[in-house]
PASEPA-475156 format. One record per residue: y, x, z negated of N, C-alpha, C, O in turn. Coordinates in steps of 0.001 Angstrom, whole numbers, plus 524288, in hexadecimal, padded with zeros to 5 digits. Layout:
// PASEPA-475156
YXZYXZYXZYXZ/...
//
This chain:
// PASEPA-475156
174DD22AB13109716F9C22BA530EC316D7B226CC30BEB168ED2256630C8C/170D522444308C916F1421FA2305F616D7121B55309C2169952189B308E0/1706D21AC230DFF16F38216B1311CC16A01217CC31477166FC2143331580/168F721CB13158F1640921E293180915F7621CF83146A15B8021AD63161D/15FFF21E5130F8715BD121D5530BC815B0C2177630B101569C215A930AA3/15F4D2147530AEE15EDC20ECC30A5B15C1A20C6C30F13158E0208E930E77/15D5220E48313B715AC420C5F31876154F820DC33186A151AC20A7F319AD/153BF21280316FD14E4221412316AE14B4F210BF312B5146D320F423139E/14DCC20F9930E5E14B5220C6530A5A14A2D206ED30C6A145EF204D830B86/14DE52049C30F2414D031FF5331125148C11FF4631558145BE1FB8B315AF/1487F2035F3188514467203B831C7D13F1120446319DD13B54201A531B5C/13EBA207AD315F8139C2208673133B13811203753105D1336F2022C31040/13BCC200B330E1213A901FBD730B5E1388B1F7C330F37134B31F51630E20/13B1A1F749313A91395B1F390317A2133E91F4F531991130991F18A31A3D/133031F9F431A7412DDE1FBBA31C3D129A31FA9A318411255D1F8DF319A1/12AD41FB9331358127081FA8D30F39125961F4CC30F1B120FC1F37C30EA1/129751F15130F8A1285E1EBB930F83125261EA183144A121B51E6C3313E5/126491EC77318CA1233E1EB3431D7911D8B1ECD931CD2119FD1E9F831E4C/11CB41F16D31AA31175A1F346319E6114911F035315A110FF01EF083162D/1173D1EEE831173114D51EC2030D1C1137D1E68530E9B10F661E48530D0C/116DF1E3F93119A115FF1DE8531316112E61DDF231822110CC1D9C43193D/1129D1E21831B2A10FD91E1DF3201E112C41DED4324491105F1DCE4327FA/117DD1DE62323C011AFB1DB803278B11F0F1DF11329F6120DF1E2CD32789/120741DDD832EC8124A61E0A833169129D91DE3532FE712A0C1D9F032DB3/12DFD1E0F63311E1333D1DF0F32FF0134661DA4733343133711DA47337FA/136721D63C330D11380A1D17F3339413DF61D10733328140131D04432EE8/140971D17D33791146491D134337A41480C1CBC5335FB146351C7EB33833/14B8C1CB513322914D2A1C6293304B150BF1C34A33411152031BEC33330C/1526C1C59C3384C155B81C35433C5B15B781C37433ACD15CD01C45633644/15EBE1C29233E941645F1C30533DD2166891BEBC33A4A16A671BF9B33791/164261BA2F33A48166291B5D53372E163701B556331E2163701B12032F8E/161271B98F32FFB15E3F1B96E32B0B161971B76F3267D15FF11B3F732398/166411B9A0325E2169811B8183217216BD31B2AD3223216CE61AFF731E5F/16C9D1B1123270916E7A1ABC53281216A521A7D33268616B8E1A3D432428/1656B1A8E3327D1161271A56332651160281A5873207415EA11A19B31E21/161081AA1331E13160131AAB531884163E91A77C3153E162581A4E93117F/168E91A7A1316A916CEF1A4B8313C11710A1A2C231795175141A54831841/1701519E4131A23173AE19C5831E261791219AE631C0617CF419B7331ECF/179641991A3173A17E78197A631507181DE19C843144D1868A19C6C3156E/17F861A0B23126F182671A597311C1184241A7B73170D1887F1A9B231786/180D41A75731B01182341A9283203C186CD1A6013226018A5B1A82E324C6/186B51A0D03217D18AFA19D76323471900F19EED320931941C19F743231C/18FDA19F9631B721948B1A0F53187F196B41A64831A1E19B741A6F831A69/193461AA0831B2B1950B1AF2F31CF0197B41AED13224119BA41B16A3232D/195931AB9A325C3197F01AAF032AEC19D571A87332A751A0FE1AA0932D27/19DD61A497327111A2E21A206326441A6DC1A5EA324121AB581A60C325CD/1A5341A914320401A8BA1ACFF31DF91AA911B0E3322171AF291B24E32239/1A6FA1B29C325731A8691B65F3297D1AC4F1B40732D501B0111B69C32ED6/1AB711AF1F32EE21AF1A1AC96332791B4611ABB332FE51B86A1AC633326B/1B4721AA3432AF91B95F1A986328271BC471AEB1327C61C10D1AEDD32856/1B96A1B2DB326D41BBCA1B80C3267A1BE3B1B9AF32BB01C21A1BC8932BCB/1BBEF1B7DB32FFE1BE071B9193352E1C2901B58D336B31C4E01B63733ADD/1C3D91B1C3333501C8551AE72334551C7131A929336A21CA921A68E338A8/1C2391A77E336651C0AA1A26B338771C01619E82334041BE4819FDD32FC5/1C1A41999E335051C08D195643316D1BB72192E6333201BAD91916F337AA/1B7CB1926A32F8C1B292190B0330E41B17E18B6932E6A1B25518AAA329BD/1AF9A187B63319D1ADD7182A532FB41A82F18212331661A6EE1829E33602/1A4CA180F832DAC19F401808232EBB19DC217ABF32EC219EFF177D432B25/19B0D1792E332F1198E0173E0333361931F1745F33475191AB1779E337B2/18FCF1714A3320618A351719F3330C188FB1700D338B218B7D16C9433AE2/185351729533AF11838A17159340461806516C483402A17D7516B4233C7F/181101692D3443617E121644834493178B116582346C11781016903349FC/174D516292344F116F7416356346D416F071616334C60170F015D2934DA5/16C8D1646B34FA916C12162FA355341677715F72356271668215DE035A98/
//
């Protein structure tokens, strides 16, 4: 029941913002958090690979 009420609350909040601002929902895309904080995304990827048993060495990509 709590989950249902929480979902309803988030839907109503989103709807209220759409009506108040006059804008439709804009999907932030799949890479939203990567673009938001690329260093954190890189570190999380390295941690996940290390956890899976891989040794990771990062080298910067050369400009083409």
